[in-house]
C-alpha positions, 0 to 999 in steps of 0.5 A: 136016336141021337140029336146033334149038339149044334142047334142053329135056328133060322126064320126062313127056308132060304136060310136053311137052304143056304146052310145045309150044305155046310154040315148042320144036322139039326135045325129049327125053323122059327117063322114069326109074323107071317100069314099061315099059308106062307108059313106052310110053304116055308115048312114044306120046303124046309122039310124037303130040304132037310130030308134030302140033306139028312138033317133033323128039322124042328118046327117052332110053334105051328103044331097044326101045320107040322102035323099036316106037313108030316114033320117029325119034331116040334118045339113049343114055348110056354105060351104055345102050350096054352093052345096046343093039343098035346094029344093030337101032337103025340098021336101024329108021332111028333117028338116035342121040345119045350122051352122053360125059364123058371121052376114052374115052367120046367115042371110044366114042360116035364108034364108034357113028357118032352123029348128035350127041354130048353133053358134060356136065355142063358146069356143076355139076348137081342133076339126078342124081348124076354120076361126073364133075365139071363138064367146063367150057367149055374141054372143049366147045371141045376136043370140037368141034375133035375132032368137026368138023361133027358136032353137039355138045350141051352139057348139065348146069347150063346156064341161059339166062344161061350159054347164050351162053358155051356156044355160044361155047365150041363147042356147037351145041345147048344142053340145059336141064332144071331151068332150066325145070322148077324155074323159078317160071314154066316157060312164061315161061322156055321162051319166053325160051329160044326167043326167045334161041336161035331162028335159030341152027340146027345141022346134023344128019347 
């Protein structure tokens, strides 16, 4: 299969419902600091909405709920790997994306036999406090040379204007969060992302 090169990330099924009609084909649901029953409902709703729209849904962090809800894709950060049951995840047939920030984390990510690897933050980000500073475009190129055909996701501080440089540096897929959610016209911004990236498909194992 192929993954769309544009990878928006939202914190609720409401956001996903709002943006699906505009043409996105890959999205991550990243819900934080909410009771698990609420997260389960968010995942179930997002899964139904994405299935109806032909969009790939990636669930962040909640691997048990992703298995219970019959999801297809999961994204884990390095901290998530400490407690995740990779055997159960693979047995359930989930495809896996893993975050990385430095050489040790890349090696750990590759040990999980992921279906994509993410590197970030590429640029300074306001989304969350990070232990790591901006990794830059040069490191994207290094990572891509290391991982070969495995899809590489660039994330962190990426705007529509910065996206071409991120692709040129080696990313197969570019993730966007606040460039859309904090934009005065989120729908218009997402449409512009779709128009700018459509046709640039990325292989997925």
